[in-house]
DSSP file (Angstrom, degrees, kcal/mol; ACC not computed):
  #  RESIDUE AA STRUCTURE BP1 BP2  ACC     N-H-->O    O-->H-N    N-H-->O    O-->H-N    TCO  KAPPA ALPHA  PHI   PSI    X-CA   Y-CA   Z-CA
    1    1 A M              0   0    0      0, 0.0     2,-0.4     0, 0.0     0, 0.0   0.000 360.0 360.0 360.0 142.5   24.5    7.2   -5.1
    2    2 A I        +     0   0    0      2,-0.0     2,-0.3     0, 0.0     0, 0.0  -0.999 360.0 175.4-136.1 139.6   20.7    7.7   -5.0
    3    3 A H        -     0   0    0     -2,-0.4     2,-0.3     0, 0.0     0, 0.0  -0.948  32.0-125.8-148.8 118.5   18.3    5.9   -2.7
    4    4 A L        +     0   0    0     -2,-0.3     3,-0.1     1,-0.2    -2,-0.0  -0.524  32.8 174.5 -65.3 123.6   14.6    6.4   -2.4
    5    5 A D        -     0   0    0      1,-0.4    43,-2.2    -2,-0.3     2,-0.3   0.811  54.7  -9.0-103.3 -41.0   14.1    7.0    1.4
    6    6 A H  E     -a   48   0A   0     41,-0.2    -1,-0.4    36,-0.0     2,-0.3  -0.985  48.9-153.3-156.8 164.6   10.4    7.9    1.7
    7    7 A L  E     -a   49   0A   0     41,-2.2    43,-3.3    -2,-0.3     2,-0.4  -0.990  13.4-146.8-140.6 142.2    7.2    8.8   -0.1
    8    8 A T  E     -a   50   0A   0     -2,-0.3     2,-0.4    41,-0.2    43,-0.2  -0.945  11.8-174.5-115.3 133.5    4.3   10.8    1.0
    9    9 A I  E     -a   51   0A   0     41,-2.6    43,-2.5    -2,-0.4     2,-0.4  -0.954  23.9-127.0-119.7 147.4    0.6   10.2    0.1
   10   10 A F  E     -a   52   0A   0     -2,-0.4     2,-0.3    41,-0.2    43,-0.2  -0.794  32.1-179.8 -97.6 134.3   -2.2   12.6    1.1
   11   11 A V  E     -a   53   0A   0     41,-2.7    43,-3.0    -2,-0.4     3,-0.2  -0.861  36.7-129.0-132.4 160.2   -5.2   11.0    2.8
   12   12 A A  S    S+     0   0    0     -2,-0.3     2,-0.4     1,-0.3    -1,-0.1   0.836 101.6  24.4 -76.8 -34.3   -8.5   12.2    4.2
   13   13 A D     >  -     0   0    0      1,-0.1     4,-2.4    39,-0.1    -1,-0.3  -0.912  62.3-165.6-140.7 106.3   -8.0   10.5    7.6
   14   14 A V  H  > S+     0   0    0     -2,-0.4     4,-3.1     1,-0.2     5,-0.2   0.901  91.8  50.9 -60.3 -44.5   -4.5    9.7    8.9
   15   15 A A  H  > S+     0   0    0      1,-0.2     4,-2.4     2,-0.2    -1,-0.2   0.915 111.1  48.4 -62.2 -43.1   -5.7    7.4   11.7
   16   16 A R  H  > S+     0   0    0      2,-0.2     4,-2.5     1,-0.2    -1,-0.2   0.924 115.1  44.6 -62.6 -44.5   -7.8    5.3    9.2
   17   17 A S  H  X S+     0   0    0     -4,-2.4     4,-2.9     2,-0.2     5,-0.3   0.898 111.3  53.0 -68.5 -40.5   -4.9    5.1    6.7
   18   18 A R  H  X S+     0   0    0     -4,-3.1     4,-2.0    -5,-0.2     5,-0.3   0.941 113.0  44.7 -57.4 -47.5   -2.4    4.2    9.5
   19   19 A E  H  X S+     0   0    0     -4,-2.4     4,-3.0    -5,-0.2     5,-0.4   0.919 113.8  49.8 -63.2 -44.9   -4.6    1.4   10.6
   20   20 A W  H  X>S+     0   0    0     -4,-2.5     4,-2.5     1,-0.2     5,-1.0   0.934 113.5  44.3 -62.3 -48.3   -5.3    0.2    7.1
   21   21 A Y  I  <>S+     0   0    0     -4,-2.9     6,-2.2     3,-0.2     5,-1.2   0.823 119.9  41.2 -70.2 -31.3   -1.6    0.1    6.0
   22   22 A T  I  <5S+     0   0    0     -4,-2.0    -2,-0.2    -5,-0.3    -1,-0.2   0.920 124.0  35.5 -80.7 -44.5   -0.4   -1.5    9.2
   23   23 A Q  I  <5S+     0   0    0     -4,-3.0    -3,-0.2    -5,-0.3    -2,-0.2   0.843 130.7  27.8 -80.0 -34.2   -3.3   -4.0    9.7
   24   24 A R  I  <5S+     0   0    0     -4,-2.5    -3,-0.2    -5,-0.4    -2,-0.1   0.889 131.9  28.6 -95.6 -47.6   -3.9   -4.9    6.0
   25   25 A I  I   <S-     0   0    0     -5,-1.0    -3,-0.2    -4,-0.1    -4,-0.1   0.838 101.1-121.1 -87.3 -35.1   -0.7   -4.4    4.1
   26   26 A G      < +     0   0    0     -5,-1.2    -4,-0.2    -6,-0.2    -3,-0.1   0.605  54.5 150.2 105.0  13.6    1.7   -5.1    7.0
   27   27 A L        -     0   0    0     -6,-2.2     2,-0.4    -9,-0.1    -1,-0.2  -0.363  41.8-124.9 -71.2 160.5    3.7   -1.9    7.3
   28   28 A K  E     -B   42   0A   0     14,-2.6    14,-3.2    -2,-0.1     2,-0.6  -0.871  19.3-112.1-109.4 141.8    5.0   -1.0   10.7
   29   29 A L  E     +B   41   0A   0     -2,-0.4    12,-0.2    12,-0.2     3,-0.1  -0.603  33.2 178.9 -70.4 117.2    4.4    2.3   12.5
   30   30 A E  E     -     0   0A   0     10,-3.1     2,-0.3    -2,-0.6    -1,-0.2   0.917  63.0 -36.2 -83.8 -51.9    7.8    4.1   12.6
   31   31 A F  E     -B   40   0A   0      9,-1.3     9,-3.3     2,-0.0    -1,-0.4  -0.974  48.4-154.2-164.7 162.4    6.5    7.2   14.3
   32   32 A E  E     -B   39   0A   0     -2,-0.3     7,-0.2     7,-0.2    -3,-0.0  -0.994  13.5-143.4-142.4 137.2    3.5    9.5   14.5
   33   33 A I  E >>> -B   38   0A   0      5,-1.4     3,-2.2    -2,-0.3     5,-0.6  -0.882  24.7-129.4-105.1 108.1    3.5   13.2   15.6
   34   34 A P  T 345S+     0   0    0      0, 0.0     5,-0.0     0, 0.0    -2,-0.0  -0.294  92.1  10.7 -56.6 133.8    0.4   14.0   17.5
   35   35 A G  T 345S+     0   0    0      1,-0.1    -2,-0.0     3,-0.0     0, 0.0   0.263 106.7  91.5  82.3 -12.5   -1.3   17.1   16.1
   36   36 A A  T <45S-     0   0    0     -3,-2.2    17,-0.2     2,-0.2     3,-0.1   0.563  87.9-132.7 -91.4  -8.3    0.9   17.1   13.0
   37   37 A H  T  <5 +     0   0    0     -4,-0.5    16,-2.7     1,-0.2     2,-0.3   0.891  68.0 106.4  60.1  43.0   -1.6   15.0   11.0
   38   38 A V  E   < -BC  33  52A   0     -5,-0.6    -5,-1.4    14,-0.2     2,-0.4  -0.992  45.9-169.0-150.6 143.5    1.1   12.7    9.7
   39   39 A A  E     -BC  32  51A   0     12,-2.0    12,-2.5    -2,-0.3     2,-0.6  -0.993  16.4-141.5-131.0 142.4    2.2    9.1   10.4
   40   40 A A  E     -BC  31  50A   0     -9,-3.3   -10,-3.1    -2,-0.4    -9,-1.3  -0.914  19.6-173.2-105.4 121.6    5.4    7.4    9.2
   41   41 A L  E     -BC  29  49A   0      8,-2.5     8,-3.9    -2,-0.6     2,-0.4  -0.943   7.6-154.7-118.1 135.4    4.9    3.8    8.1
   42   42 A Q  E     -BC  28  48A   0    -14,-3.2   -14,-2.6    -2,-0.4     6,-0.2  -0.886   4.4-145.5-119.6 141.8    7.9    1.6    7.2
   43   43 A D    >   -     0   0    0      4,-2.3     3,-1.3    -2,-0.4   -16,-0.1  -0.336  41.2 -94.1 -88.8 178.6    8.3   -1.5    5.1
   44   44 A D  T 3  S+     0   0    0      1,-0.3    -1,-0.1     2,-0.1   -17,-0.0   0.669 123.5  57.1 -69.7 -16.3   10.7   -4.4    5.7
   45   45 A G  T 3  S-     0   0    0      2,-0.1    -1,-0.3     0, 0.0     3,-0.1   0.461 119.6-104.3 -94.0  -1.7   13.3   -2.8    3.5
   46   46 A G  S <  S+     0   0    0     -3,-1.3     2,-0.4     1,-0.3    -2,-0.1   0.489  73.5 137.9  95.8   3.1   13.4    0.5    5.4
   47   47 A I        -     0   0    0    -41,-0.0    -4,-2.3     1,-0.0     2,-0.5  -0.697  44.6-141.2 -83.8 134.9   11.4    2.7    3.0
   48   48 A T  E     -aC   6  42A   0    -43,-2.2   -41,-2.2    -2,-0.4     2,-0.6  -0.827   9.6-159.1-102.1 131.6    9.0    5.0    4.8
   49   49 A L  E     -aC   7  41A   0     -8,-3.9    -8,-2.5    -2,-0.5     2,-0.5  -0.945  12.5-154.9-105.2 114.1    5.5    5.8    3.6
   50   50 A F  E     -aC   8  40A   0    -43,-3.3   -41,-2.6    -2,-0.6     2,-0.6  -0.785   2.6-159.2 -87.7 130.1    4.2    9.0    5.1
   51   51 A V  E     -aC   9  39A   0    -12,-2.5   -12,-2.0    -2,-0.5     2,-0.4  -0.960  20.4-176.6-106.3 118.0    0.4    9.3    5.3
   52   52 A E  E     -aC  10  38A   0    -43,-2.5   -41,-2.7    -2,-0.6   -14,-0.2  -0.924  32.4-103.1-123.2 139.1   -0.3   13.0    5.6
   53   53 A K  E     -a   11   0A   0    -16,-2.7   -41,-0.2    -2,-0.4     2,-0.2  -0.393  40.3-120.4 -60.5 125.6   -3.7   14.7    6.1
   54   54 A A        -     0   0    0    -43,-3.0    -1,-0.1    -2,-0.1     3,-0.0  -0.479  16.2-156.0 -67.6 136.6   -4.7   16.3    2.8
   55   55 A T  S    S+     0   0    0     -2,-0.2     2,-0.4     1,-0.1    -1,-0.1   0.662  76.5  51.8 -90.1 -17.3   -5.1   20.1    3.2
   56   56 A Q  S >  S-     0   0    0      0, 0.0     3,-0.7     0, 0.0     2,-0.2  -0.946  82.3-127.2-120.3 142.0   -7.6   20.5    0.2
   57   57 A S  T 3  S+     0   0    0     -2,-0.4    -2,-0.0     1,-0.2   -45,-0.0  -0.504  87.1  32.7 -82.5 155.4  -10.7   18.5   -0.3
   58   58 A G  T 3  S+     0   0    0      1,-0.3     2,-0.2    -2,-0.2    -1,-0.2   0.505  74.6 153.0  82.8   4.1  -11.4   16.7   -3.6
   59   59 A G    <   -     0   0    0     -3,-0.7    -1,-0.3     1,-0.1     2,-0.2  -0.485  40.7-129.5 -69.1 134.2   -7.8   15.8   -4.3
   60   60 A A        -     0   0    0     -2,-0.2     2,-0.2     1,-0.1    46,-0.1  -0.558  27.0 -97.9 -83.8 147.5   -7.5   12.7   -6.5
   61   61 A A        -     0   0    0     44,-0.3    -1,-0.1    -2,-0.2   -50,-0.0  -0.463  42.9-171.3 -59.6 130.7   -5.2    9.8   -5.6
   62   62 A S        +     0   0    0     -2,-0.2     2,-0.3   -52,-0.1    -1,-0.1   0.207  48.3  48.1-122.2  16.6   -2.2   10.5   -7.7
   63   63 A C        -     0   0    0      2,-0.0    45,-0.9    45,-0.0     2,-0.5  -0.967  64.0-127.2-149.1 166.7    0.2    7.5   -7.4
   64   64 A V  E     -d  108   0B   0     -2,-0.3     2,-0.5    43,-0.1    45,-0.2  -0.974  20.6-153.5-115.1 130.6    0.4    3.8   -7.6
   65   65 A L  E     -d  109   0B   0     43,-2.8    45,-2.8    -2,-0.5     2,-0.5  -0.921   8.5-164.1-105.9 126.0    2.0    1.9   -4.7
   66   66 A T  E     -d  110   0B   0     -2,-0.5     2,-0.5    43,-0.2    45,-0.2  -0.945   4.9-170.1-114.6 123.4    3.5   -1.5   -5.6
   67   67 A F  E     -d  111   0B   0     43,-3.2    45,-1.8    -2,-0.5     2,-0.5  -0.942  15.8-145.0-115.6 129.9    4.4   -3.9   -2.8
   68   68 A R  E     -d  112   0B   0     -2,-0.5     2,-0.2    43,-0.2    45,-0.2  -0.818  27.6-175.4 -86.6 128.9    6.3   -7.1   -3.2
   69   69 A V        -     0   0    0     43,-3.1    45,-0.4    -2,-0.5     3,-0.3  -0.732  37.5-110.5-119.5 169.1    4.9   -9.7   -0.8
   70   70 A A  S    S+     0   0    0      1,-0.3     2,-0.3    -2,-0.2    45,-0.3   0.914 106.9   5.3 -67.1 -42.7    6.0  -13.2    0.1
   71   71 A D     >  -     0   0    0      1,-0.1     4,-2.7    41,-0.1    -1,-0.3  -0.878  63.9-161.5-147.9 106.7    3.1  -14.9   -1.7
   72   72 A V  H  > S+     0   0    0     -2,-0.3     4,-2.1    -3,-0.3     5,-0.2   0.871  92.7  49.8 -61.8 -39.6    0.6  -12.8   -3.6
   73   73 A E  H  > S+     0   0    0      2,-0.2     4,-1.9     1,-0.2    -1,-0.2   0.910 113.0  46.4 -68.3 -40.2   -2.2  -15.4   -3.6
   74   74 A E  H  > S+     0   0    0      2,-0.2     4,-2.4     1,-0.2    -2,-0.2   0.917 111.9  51.3 -65.8 -43.3   -1.9  -15.9    0.1
   75   75 A K  H  X S+     0   0    0     -4,-2.7     4,-2.6     1,-0.2    -2,-0.2   0.889 109.6  50.8 -61.5 -38.6   -1.8  -12.1    0.8
   76   76 A C  H  X S+     0   0    0     -4,-2.1     4,-2.6    -5,-0.2    -1,-0.2   0.879 109.0  50.2 -68.6 -37.5   -4.9  -11.7   -1.3
   77   77 A R  H  X S+     0   0    0     -4,-1.9     4,-2.3     2,-0.2    -2,-0.2   0.926 111.6  49.4 -62.5 -43.6   -6.8  -14.4    0.6
   78   78 A E  H  X S+     0   0    0     -4,-2.4     4,-0.9     2,-0.2    -2,-0.2   0.925 112.9  46.4 -60.6 -46.5   -5.8  -12.7    3.8
   79   79 A L  H ><>S+     0   0    0     -4,-2.6     5,-2.5     1,-0.2     3,-0.7   0.917 111.6  50.8 -64.0 -43.9   -7.0   -9.3    2.6
   80   80 A S  H ><5S+     0   0    0     -4,-2.6     3,-1.7     1,-0.3    -1,-0.2   0.888 106.4  55.4 -61.0 -39.6  -10.3  -10.8    1.3
   81   81 A N  H 3<5S+     0   0    0     -4,-2.3    -1,-0.3     1,-0.3    -2,-0.2   0.741 106.0  52.9 -65.2 -22.3  -10.9  -12.4    4.6
   82   82 A C  T <<5S-     0   0    0     -4,-0.9    -1,-0.3    -3,-0.7    -2,-0.2   0.361 126.5-101.3 -92.7   3.8  -10.5   -9.0    6.2
   83   83 A G  T < 5S+     0   0    0     -3,-1.7     2,-0.4     1,-0.3    -3,-0.2   0.528  71.7 147.5  91.4   5.6  -13.1   -7.5    3.9
   84   84 A V      < -     0   0    0     -5,-2.5     2,-0.5    -6,-0.2    -1,-0.3  -0.617  42.4-137.8 -76.9 131.3  -10.8   -5.8    1.4
   85   85 A V        -     0   0    0     -2,-0.4    17,-0.6    17,-0.2     2,-0.4  -0.790  12.5-144.8 -92.1 125.8  -12.2   -5.8   -2.1
   86   86 A L  E     -E  101   0B   0     -2,-0.5    15,-0.3     1,-0.1     3,-0.2  -0.739   8.9-158.7 -89.4 135.3   -9.7   -6.6   -4.8
   87   87 A E  E    S+     0   0B   0     13,-2.0     2,-0.4    -2,-0.4    14,-0.2   0.829  89.5  19.7 -77.2 -33.5  -10.1   -4.9   -8.2
   88   88 A A  E    S-E  100   0B   0     12,-2.1    12,-2.0    -3,-0.1    -1,-0.3  -0.957  79.8-140.9-139.3 117.7   -8.0   -7.6   -9.8
   89   89 A Q  E     -     0   0B   0     -2,-0.4     9,-0.2    -3,-0.2     2,-0.1  -0.234  56.9 -62.8 -63.1 163.8   -7.5  -11.1   -8.3
   90   90 A P  E    S+     0   0B   0      0, 0.0     2,-0.3     0, 0.0     9,-0.2  -0.337  90.1 122.1 -54.6 123.1   -4.0  -12.5   -8.8
   91   91 A Q  E    S-E   98   0B   0      7,-2.4     7,-2.5    -3,-0.1     2,-0.6  -0.961  70.7 -66.2-168.5 173.2   -3.7  -12.9  -12.5
   92   92 A K  E     +E   97   0B   0     -2,-0.3     5,-0.3     5,-0.2     2,-0.2  -0.697  57.9 175.5 -78.1 119.0   -1.5  -11.9  -15.5
   93   93 A L  E >   -E   96   0B   0      3,-3.1     3,-1.7    -2,-0.6     6,-0.0  -0.628  49.5 -89.0-115.0 175.3   -1.9   -8.2  -15.9
   94   94 A F  T 3  S+     0   0    0      1,-0.3     3,-0.1    -2,-0.2    -2,-0.0   0.791 129.4  45.8 -59.6 -26.4   -0.2   -5.8  -18.3
   95   95 A W  T 3  S-     0   0    0      1,-0.3     2,-0.3     3,-0.0    -1,-0.3   0.442 126.9 -84.9 -96.3  -0.7    2.6   -5.2  -15.8
   96   96 A G  E <  S-E   93   0B   0     -3,-1.7    -3,-3.1    24,-0.1     2,-0.5  -0.849  72.1 -25.9 129.2-165.6    3.1   -8.9  -14.9
   97   97 A Y  E    S+E   92   0B   0     -2,-0.3    16,-0.4    -5,-0.3     2,-0.3  -0.730  88.9  86.2 -89.1 125.4    1.4  -11.4  -12.5
   98   98 A G  E     -E   91   0B   0     -7,-2.5    -7,-2.4    -2,-0.5     2,-0.3  -0.965  63.7 -89.4 177.0-161.8   -0.2   -9.9   -9.5
   99   99 A A  E     - F   0 111B   0     12,-2.0    12,-2.4    -2,-0.3     2,-0.4  -0.896  23.1-146.6-135.9 162.0   -3.3   -8.3   -8.0
  100  100 A E  E     +EF  88 110B   0    -12,-2.0   -12,-2.1    -2,-0.3   -13,-2.0  -0.990  23.0 152.2-135.8 144.6   -4.7   -4.8   -7.6
  101  101 A L  E     -EF  86 109B   0      8,-2.2     8,-3.6    -2,-0.4     2,-0.4  -0.909  33.5-116.0-153.1 176.7   -6.8   -3.1   -4.9
  102  102 A R  E     - F   0 108B   0    -17,-0.6     6,-0.2    -2,-0.3   -17,-0.2  -0.949  18.1-130.3-125.2 146.0   -7.3    0.4   -3.6
  103  103 A D    >   -     0   0    0      4,-2.0     3,-2.2    -2,-0.4   -86,-0.1  -0.272  48.0 -84.4 -79.9 177.3   -6.6    1.9   -0.2
  104  104 A P  T 3  S+     0   0    0      0, 0.0    -1,-0.1     0, 0.0   -87,-0.0   0.715 131.0  48.9 -59.7 -20.1   -9.4    3.9    1.7
  105  105 A D  T 3  S-     0   0    0      2,-0.1   -44,-0.3   -92,-0.0   -95,-0.0   0.360 122.6-101.3-100.5   4.8   -8.4    7.0   -0.3
  106  106 A G    <   +     0   0    0     -3,-2.2     2,-0.2     1,-0.3   -45,-0.0   0.478  67.3 151.8  93.3   1.9   -8.4    5.4   -3.7
  107  107 A H        -     0   0    0      1,-0.1    -4,-2.0   -45,-0.1     2,-0.3  -0.500  49.8-118.0 -65.9 132.0   -4.7    5.0   -4.2
  108  108 A L  E     -dF  64 102B   0    -45,-0.9   -43,-2.8    -2,-0.2     2,-0.5  -0.570  29.1-162.1 -74.0 130.8   -4.1    2.0   -6.4
  109  109 A I  E     -dF  65 101B   0     -8,-3.6    -8,-2.2    -2,-0.3     2,-0.4  -0.964   3.0-164.7-115.8 128.1   -2.1   -0.8   -4.7
  110  110 A R  E     -dF  66 100B   0    -45,-2.8   -43,-3.2    -2,-0.5     2,-0.4  -0.944   4.9-164.2-112.0 135.5   -0.4   -3.5   -6.8
  111  111 A L  E     +dF  67  99B   0    -12,-2.4   -12,-2.0    -2,-0.4     2,-0.3  -0.942  17.3 155.1-118.8 140.1    0.8   -6.7   -5.1
  112  112 A W  E     -d   68   0B   0    -45,-1.8   -43,-3.1    -2,-0.4     2,-0.3  -0.974  24.8-148.8-153.0 163.9    3.3   -9.2   -6.6
  113  113 A D     >  -     0   0    0    -16,-0.4     4,-2.1    -2,-0.3     5,-0.2  -0.971  26.1-120.3-136.1 156.0    5.8  -11.8   -5.5
  114  114 A E  H  > S+     0   0    0    -45,-0.4     4,-2.2    -2,-0.3     5,-0.2   0.901 108.0  48.7 -63.4 -45.3    9.0  -13.0   -7.2
  115  115 A L  H  > S+     0   0    0    -45,-0.3     4,-2.7     1,-0.2     5,-0.3   0.945 114.2  44.3 -63.8 -49.8    8.1  -16.6   -7.7
  116  116 A S  H  >>S+     0   0    0      1,-0.2     4,-3.3     2,-0.2     5,-0.9   0.891 112.0  53.9 -62.7 -38.8    4.7  -16.0   -9.3
  117  117 A M  H  X5S+     0   0    0     -4,-2.1     4,-1.0     3,-0.2    -1,-0.2   0.913 112.9  43.6 -62.6 -42.0    6.1  -13.2  -11.5
  118  118 A R  H  <5S+     0   0    0     -4,-2.2    -2,-0.2    -5,-0.2    -1,-0.2   0.921 123.5  35.3 -67.7 -44.0    8.8  -15.5  -12.8
  119  119 A E  H  <5S+     0   0    0     -4,-2.7    -2,-0.2    -5,-0.2    -3,-0.2   0.822 136.2  16.3 -83.2 -32.1    6.4  -18.5  -13.3
  120  120 A K  H  <5       0   0    0     -4,-3.3    -3,-0.2    -5,-0.3    -2,-0.1   0.571 360.0 360.0-119.4 -14.7    3.2  -16.8  -14.4
  121  121 A G     <<       0   0    0     -4,-1.0    -3,-0.1    -5,-0.9    -4,-0.1   0.467 360.0 360.0 -80.1 360.0    4.1  -13.2  -15.4
């Protein structure tokens, strides 16, 4: 058996990223270790995203995070109302129907939902 348990991304400001992922994306704070420069954020399926302070400056965002949401168009309206700029509004993209945006450190975020992917993807 193999099961992805957690993923770590490196960020410039742990507090800013913690706030962004909990308030904008909807992850929950699992735990944070004061002074350790890391926060553990969990999705509804139990996978933990660690946001960890980058130790070197100038590091490029090196992964794409894809989140399944209940309704991609509603989530995008919610994000836009909070001032988040979408790189791609909900539409048919090369990977299917969804939207794209970036977190404060430039990591690409893809959003999709099952119904829209089936009907429009």
